[in-house]
Steps between C-alpha positions, in 0.01 A plus 500: 500500500646844409557757771351847476605826649312790646612817685324735733440587867413247768163626630412201720704234678338217694782281613621296794849386603579136475603396856828326421629745230526867417266455205145620477204361309159627409385752235597841371308731269689711252345809337636545148555841339172460309321455835440122469528292818673169481483259796808271526572206723829506704638165615817316590620499141465883465824699508438856616677821604183642650130422539419811703211723407595822328809363320534515124594161366556289189337156531573190294212256535319207337165327527470218752414183303156508349369758752449877485752552779800716407819401684787744546835346420724810546419839655759773468498869584441723205 
């Protein structure tokens, strides 16, 4: 499956820290420059610089299997 990229500002972040690691999991919502909101899953396989609200980021993502869930693979600061 081919990965896609979006950029924008994190406008929502609903995550929790995994107890045995420094990683967080959950969902973030990115608002793109054309005012679209994209909800992305953050999990153990996601590499990220930040998932804090208010940060501008570039997100590489793909679709989870045959579902409509978008999974972030890499999140970097813009």
